[in-house]
N, C-alpha and C positions, 0 to 999 in steps of 0.2 A: 876750392882747396880747403882742407881742414885747417882750423885755427892753429893747432900745435905745429903742423907742418909749415904753415906760413911764417910763424914766429922763427922757426929754425932757418928756413930758406932766406928770409929777409935779414937775418943776423941780429934780430931783436933778442933772440935767445941763443945761447951757445949750443945747446943740445935739445933735441925734441923731448926727451924725458923731463928736462927742466921746464920746458914750455907746458907740458902736460901737468906737472905739479903746480905751476902757477894757476892754470885753469881750474884744477881740482880744489885749490884754496880760495876760489872766488876772487882772484886778483886781476882778472881780465874782464873788461866789458866791451861789447860791440854796440855802438850807438846807444849807450846808456843802460843796456841790459846785460846782466851777468852771462858770460859765455863759457861753455864747456869746451874741451879739447876737440870734439868732433863737429863743432859748429862750423858751418861753411862761411868763408870770408870772400867778399867780392869787392871789386873796385868801387870806391866811394864810401866804404864803411869807415867809421871812426872808431879806433881802438883806444881804450884807456888801460894802461898797464901800471900796476903798482909793484915796484921793486923795493921791498923794505919800506923806507919812509919817503921814497921818491915816486912821483906820479908823472908818467909820460903819456901824452896824448898824440897819436899819429893818425894820419889819413892814409888809407890804402889807395895807391895810385894804379897799381896793376897787380895781377896775380900770375906768377910764372912758376914753372916747375923747378928749374934749376938755374942758378946764377954762379958764375965762376969767380968773379972778383968783387972786392968790397964796393967799388964804384957802381957796379951793376946792381948790387943788393940795395943800395940807397935809392935806386930808381923805383923800387917797389912801394915806397912809402915816403911821406913828408911829415916831419915833426911839427906839430902845431903848438905844443907847449910842454915845458918841463917845470915841475915845481917840487918843493919839499913839503911833506905833510908834517903837521905838528905832532 
């Protein structure tokens, strides 16, 4: 699944356009490498997301096309760490 779509489906981003802008601004990394919106995401990948001064690291547990509820979205990833950047 494309990175921007995964961010939207998982609830890490409210809209796919916002996810694409994050990727275009080099604020998303997959396993330590800068990732663009079209980069494929697979189970086991580690995503680093920078939201302003906040850094969130998540592990992708599964990649699904659609989720209906908030609880089901949280099953797609596990938060490894959250920190504030100086």
